[in-house]
Each structure stands twice: as C-alpha cells, then as structure tokens.
N, C-alpha and C positions, 0 to 999 in steps of 0.2 A: 593258778590257772585262776578267776576270781564267782566264777560260774557257779551261781547262787539256786537253793533254791525255791521257787514265785520267775526266778529272770523264763524272761524269753527271751531267743534264741532263733539265731533263721540258719536252720540247719534243712537239707533234703531238698531246697526248690519249696520251705514254707516258713512260720514260724510256728516254733514249739515250743509247748511254757515244759520247764522245767522242774518233774515233782519231786526229784530223790536226787543224789552227788553221794558216791560211792568214792573212798580210798583207800588203794588195799591196794602196798607195793609201790607204791611209787605213782599208779594207774590210778585215773577219775575212767570214772565211766556215770552213765544219766543215763536216768531213765524220763521218759520227756512222751508228752500229749500233746500231739497239733492242738493250735492254739483258733484253728479256725472253727468256726460257730456250726458248720452243717460237715465236720468231716470230725473223723474218732477214728486218725491212727496214731499209732503211738512204737514206741522203740527204748529201745535197750541199745545205746551206742556206748562205747569207749574210746577216752580222747590222747589223743597220741600228738604228745611236741614237739616239731622237726625245723629244729632253727629261729625256734621262736616263733612259729607257725601251730598256727591245732590244728588238728585233722580228726577228721571222725571216722569211727572204721570200724566195722562190723568183730563181738569179739569170737573168734573161729575156736577157743577149747572150750572144750564142753566143761570141765570143772572149772574153771574161769569166769565161766556163765554160769551155772551153780550158782558159786560164791553168789554171784552178784540176784543170783535173783530172788534165792534164800535172806538176802541181806536185807534186798526188797520189803523180801514180804515183812521181814523184822522191825524195820524201820515202821512199814506205814501199817503191821499189825495194829495197832492201838485202834487207828479210822478205820479199819474193815471189821474189825470189833464190833462199835459204838454205829458202824452203817446197817449193819446186823440185825445188832438189837433195835434198834429201832424202828423195825419196818415189820 
C-alpha cells in the first residue's frame, strides 16, 4: 500500500486528506479528515488487503482501537504542543 501522509484519497463518498498512517502487525490504519472546505468529519479506519483490492473497514476490537488512538496522539504530539503553546 502506497498511501502516505498528505495524500488525498477517495473514501466514504468523498475526498479525505491522510493525516497519519499507522502500521502494526501487517495491518495499516489511516487517520483521515474530509478534504472539503465546509465539511469537517474525520475517520480512523483499518485498511484490509483482499486479493489485491484494498477495503476500508471499522476497527471493531477495543484494544486495537486504543493502540491506534494512542499512536496517533504520539505521532501528532509535537503539533498539538505547538498549537497549544501558540494560543
């Protein structure tokens, strides 16, 4: 899978900007925000490779979701601190 941070992908009937990509145990997770100027929905989704086709799915396991949330927070912590310190 070649999805990278700052890529724009088609997802959930819209275009989404990739804010973070997390890889763990042969799984890939994406932290996405809608790329539309007036929409501000976000998604954390799991990418599954089924016979060469990628499918986006929910994260059903709580411990898996907790790991991804913590990893996103760690990955973006410098940006969060900068934002807080500048306000």
